[in-house]
Legacy VTK file of the C-alpha trace (Angstrom):
# vtk DataFile Version 3.0
C-alpha trace
ASCII
DATASET POLYDATA
POINTS 302 float
-51.020 -54.403 25.938
-49.460 -53.452 29.258
-51.039 -50.881 31.539
-49.619 -47.455 30.618
-47.286 -45.583 32.918
-48.453 -42.459 34.765
-48.500 -39.417 32.483
-45.834 -36.736 33.001
-48.471 -34.284 34.223
-48.858 -36.460 37.337
-45.287 -35.667 38.387
-44.655 -33.151 41.107
-41.561 -32.079 39.161
-42.101 -32.588 35.393
-39.062 -33.692 33.417
-37.652 -31.301 30.801
-37.628 -33.859 27.970
-40.147 -36.146 26.227
-40.562 -39.675 27.580
-42.066 -42.491 25.527
-43.553 -45.715 26.934
-42.910 -48.665 24.578
-45.080 -51.675 25.416
-46.110 -53.439 22.196
-44.486 -54.772 18.979
-45.679 -51.838 16.869
-44.156 -49.121 19.042
-41.110 -51.367 19.499
-40.596 -51.564 15.741
-40.863 -47.785 15.378
-38.236 -47.375 18.074
-35.988 -49.989 16.454
-36.084 -48.081 13.150
-35.236 -44.845 14.915
-32.338 -46.481 16.736
-30.945 -47.862 13.468
-31.059 -44.375 11.932
-29.255 -42.697 14.821
-26.166 -40.579 14.293
-25.102 -39.841 17.878
-24.340 -41.906 20.994
-27.332 -43.282 22.882
-27.480 -44.246 26.548
-28.643 -47.629 27.811
-29.716 -48.691 31.301
-31.816 -51.557 32.612
-33.801 -52.309 35.745
-34.085 -55.877 36.967
-35.950 -57.923 39.534
-33.121 -57.530 42.096
-32.294 -61.247 42.334
-28.731 -60.737 41.181
-26.876 -60.885 37.902
-27.172 -64.668 37.554
-30.919 -65.048 38.135
-32.691 -61.721 37.615
-35.246 -60.884 34.956
-35.060 -57.705 32.900
-38.055 -55.671 34.059
-37.427 -52.385 32.230
-35.046 -51.069 29.573
-34.285 -47.366 29.272
-32.569 -45.777 26.271
-32.002 -42.145 25.323
-30.334 -39.958 22.733
-29.931 -37.193 25.323
-32.956 -35.328 23.935
-35.730 -37.847 24.552
-36.050 -41.062 26.531
-37.791 -44.351 25.833
-38.891 -46.739 28.570
-39.277 -50.233 27.129
-41.616 -52.632 28.908
-39.484 -55.746 28.562
-42.214 -57.814 30.232
-44.779 -57.014 27.528
-43.138 -58.003 24.230
-39.936 -59.305 22.610
-37.385 -56.540 23.074
-34.326 -58.241 21.549
-34.649 -56.492 18.123
-34.283 -53.100 19.813
-31.108 -54.167 21.627
-29.773 -55.670 18.404
-30.329 -52.284 16.750
-28.475 -50.547 19.578
-25.561 -52.948 19.171
-25.730 -53.057 15.350
-23.270 -50.484 14.063
-19.655 -50.204 15.200
-19.849 -46.516 14.207
-22.472 -45.689 16.833
-21.304 -45.528 20.438
-23.464 -47.033 23.182
-23.102 -45.216 26.508
-23.418 -47.144 29.772
-22.457 -46.551 33.387
-20.790 -49.476 35.120
-21.910 -51.522 32.163
-20.380 -54.851 33.132
-23.475 -55.835 35.139
-26.183 -54.689 32.727
-24.364 -55.951 29.646
-23.746 -59.343 31.264
-27.428 -59.657 32.171
-28.436 -58.820 28.603
-25.935 -61.369 27.311
-27.459 -64.029 29.558
-31.029 -63.140 28.618
-30.769 -62.535 24.854
-27.321 -63.879 23.964
-25.636 -60.827 22.410
-22.829 -58.478 23.492
-22.176 -54.850 22.591
-18.934 -53.880 20.853
-18.603 -50.079 20.639
-19.182 -48.858 24.188
-18.263 -45.824 26.271
-18.518 -46.535 29.985
-18.860 -43.359 32.030
-17.823 -45.168 35.217
-14.540 -46.303 33.652
-13.864 -42.776 32.372
-14.654 -41.222 35.751
-12.365 -43.698 37.513
-9.509 -42.934 35.110
-10.059 -39.231 35.806
-9.948 -40.022 39.553
-13.406 -38.706 40.400
-13.785 -39.016 44.184
-17.369 -40.317 43.802
-17.810 -41.715 40.290
-21.443 -42.809 40.775
-24.035 -41.696 38.236
-25.745 -39.262 40.577
-22.533 -37.361 41.270
-21.531 -37.389 37.596
-24.913 -35.955 36.596
-24.479 -33.164 39.102
-20.850 -32.465 38.160
-21.183 -32.713 34.366
-24.758 -31.601 33.694
-25.915 -29.857 36.899
-28.795 -32.361 37.035
-30.085 -33.555 40.402
-30.930 -37.272 40.630
-32.280 -39.358 43.486
-31.987 -43.105 44.041
-35.201 -43.633 46.000
-36.701 -46.032 43.445
-33.553 -48.044 42.757
-34.534 -51.088 44.828
-38.260 -50.999 44.140
-40.483 -53.555 42.426
-39.739 -52.926 38.754
-42.257 -55.569 37.680
-45.073 -53.380 38.974
-47.380 -51.919 36.350
-48.080 -49.128 36.108
-44.750 -47.789 37.269
-44.941 -45.219 40.018
-44.134 -41.601 39.128
-40.875 -42.049 41.050
-39.895 -45.114 39.034
-40.882 -43.404 35.795
-38.697 -40.385 36.556
-35.802 -42.438 37.923
-35.749 -44.759 34.910
-35.958 -41.978 32.347
-33.262 -39.854 33.978
-30.841 -42.770 34.288
-30.716 -43.118 30.502
-31.188 -39.453 29.555
-28.092 -38.203 31.411
-25.705 -40.747 29.859
-24.976 -39.150 26.439
-24.386 -35.736 28.025
-22.106 -37.114 30.723
-20.196 -39.077 28.080
-19.534 -35.940 26.027
-18.184 -34.053 29.038
-16.021 -36.940 30.243
-14.676 -37.732 26.770
-13.487 -34.149 26.416
-11.828 -34.247 29.842
-10.214 -37.595 29.090
-8.763 -36.245 25.839
-7.512 -33.078 27.545
-5.822 -35.190 30.239
-4.179 -37.454 27.676
-5.880 -40.527 29.175
-7.735 -41.784 26.102
-5.735 -45.017 25.941
-6.352 -45.764 29.602
-10.107 -45.387 29.162
-10.089 -47.470 25.992
-8.142 -50.236 27.749
-10.480 -50.173 30.731
-13.564 -50.463 28.540
-11.943 -53.218 26.489
-11.252 -55.212 29.654
-14.844 -54.695 30.786
-16.249 -55.965 27.478
-13.931 -58.974 27.532
-15.267 -59.835 30.979
-18.832 -59.581 29.653
-18.003 -61.863 26.713
-16.411 -64.398 29.067
-19.313 -64.338 31.519
-21.295 -67.537 31.929
-23.929 -67.878 34.648
-23.240 -70.577 37.246
-25.317 -73.741 37.345
-26.647 -72.935 40.786
-26.509 -70.232 43.429
-23.004 -69.023 44.411
-23.935 -69.314 48.106
-24.272 -73.076 47.667
-20.539 -73.460 47.000
-19.439 -72.245 50.420
-22.357 -73.968 52.123
-21.387 -77.321 50.603
-17.859 -77.032 52.009
-19.123 -77.018 55.580
-22.192 -79.199 55.205
-21.814 -82.519 53.388
-25.322 -83.793 54.050
-27.040 -84.249 50.682
-30.556 -83.758 52.013
-29.602 -80.533 53.741
-28.017 -79.218 50.552
-31.079 -80.277 48.575
-33.315 -78.352 50.984
-31.147 -75.268 50.554
-31.361 -75.494 46.753
-35.148 -75.751 46.914
-35.378 -72.727 49.203
-33.001 -70.643 47.090
-34.850 -71.511 43.882
-38.199 -70.674 45.474
-36.996 -67.311 46.781
-35.611 -66.432 43.343
-38.888 -67.401 41.693
-40.920 -65.340 44.142
-38.606 -62.342 43.962
-38.744 -62.397 40.176
-42.522 -62.125 40.543
-42.126 -58.966 42.601
-42.008 -60.196 46.213
-39.445 -57.587 47.267
-40.075 -57.833 51.024
-39.288 -61.558 50.915
-36.058 -60.958 49.018
-34.911 -58.155 51.304
-35.816 -59.876 54.578
-34.752 -63.475 53.924
-31.026 -63.742 53.238
-28.826 -66.633 52.185
-27.563 -67.347 55.685
-31.097 -67.537 57.020
-32.056 -70.041 54.341
-28.928 -72.039 55.126
-29.878 -72.186 58.796
-33.422 -73.234 57.951
-32.131 -75.948 55.610
-29.921 -77.287 58.409
-32.531 -77.162 61.188
-35.305 -78.434 58.895
-38.247 -77.048 60.924
-41.551 -78.934 60.785
-43.845 -76.331 62.362
-44.303 -72.567 62.122
-43.003 -72.258 65.681
-39.801 -74.089 64.717
-39.529 -72.055 61.514
-39.705 -68.829 63.481
-37.153 -70.161 65.980
-34.822 -70.882 63.039
-34.877 -67.193 62.175
-37.811 -66.742 59.797
-39.178 -63.151 60.105
-42.449 -63.069 62.080
-43.857 -60.455 59.688
-43.580 -62.929 56.805
-44.724 -66.020 58.683
-48.420 -65.857 57.862
-47.873 -65.190 54.174
-45.048 -67.633 53.438
-44.598 -69.933 56.425
-46.844 -72.761 55.268
-45.262 -72.781 51.812
-41.744 -72.975 53.239
-42.684 -75.923 55.447
-44.252 -77.731 52.478
-41.130 -77.156 50.399
-38.947 -78.621 53.140
-41.190 -81.618 53.556
-41.378 -82.289 49.816
-37.616 -81.992 49.466
-37.019 -84.601 52.179
-39.542 -86.926 50.542
-37.566 -87.054 47.287
LINES 1 303
302 0 1 2 3 4 5 6 7 8 9 10 11 12 13 14 15 16 17 18 19 20 21 22 23 24 25 26 27 28 29 30 31 32 33 34 35 36 37 38 39 40 41 42 43 44 45 46 47 48 49 50 51 52 53 54 55 56 57 58 59 60 61 62 63 64 65 66 67 68 69 70 71 72 73 74 75 76 77 78 79 80 81 82 83 84 85 86 87 88 89 90 91 92 93 94 95 96 97 98 99 100 101 102 103 104 105 106 107 108 109 110 111 112 113 114 115 116 117 118 119 120 121 122 123 124 125 126 127 128 129 130 131 132 133 134 135 136 137 138 139 140 141 142 143 144 145 146 147 148 149 150 151 152 153 154 155 156 157 158 159 160 161 162 163 164 165 166 167 168 169 170 171 172 173 174 175 176 177 178 179 180 181 182 183 184 185 186 187 188 189 190 191 192 193 194 195 196 197 198 199 200 201 202 203 204 205 206 207 208 209 210 211 212 213 214 215 216 217 218 219 220 221 222 223 224 225 226 227 228 229 230 231 232 233 234 235 236 237 238 239 240 241 242 243 244 245 246 247 248 249 250 251 252 253 254 255 256 257 258 259 260 261 262 263 264 265 266 267 268 269 270 271 272 273 274 275 276 277 278 279 280 281 282 283 284 285 286 287 288 289 290 291 292 293 294 295 296 297 298 299 300 301
């Protein structure tokens, strides 16, 4: 069983609703049964390992009926049955915000797509909100203050920090309430069809989504560099960075960009001095430098 999250009493500002940590098949099955019995819209949000839609892992799933919130440790057990329950009935609306990304990731990971969805971002855009992000919608519709300090943190970490715990729970908890407010405004404005069409287009894009065979950066790189060994070195470096980032190496992901890896693949450094001269961050040299050099050498040997 996964290490439990920090208890709510450890928060500086306790949340005004119950939060449940779901980290084993038994608690997952209880949640699945509750989801199947639901009568009202539930919100869905996910946190990933930050390696992008095509390569990320699902590190946390948050769902809420607007009264309570459940944080699902997707690293600890098979979570697909819970998502299947959320998607199961066409009578029960699933609320998302900017759902094209999260729903596409879930399609890639577990192979299913939601049907009956209300996307608060689409509704806010149709209503011409000047800042239709979730934080502003929570403030405008529910008078709830949200912060984004934990958004780009290591979501594989266990236990979650109090900030991650609060951020994750709030992201799902506000969705049903925001959806109710926006749906009423959409109806009053006579824009129901526009919202429905926008959500339909979003879901069609999710259904059509297929992850690429490689990294999108490789396409442009290959146009300007035809050398097969150089391109092979780039692929090895990109795959390694994805693997490490999906294990929680956030500093590596944030500090070593695609262009830097492309330069390193082209210059093919053989020493730490040459690696640093090619642009590798000095702060990450001791921890990763030797591994990068070995990857380059092994790639050339193939």
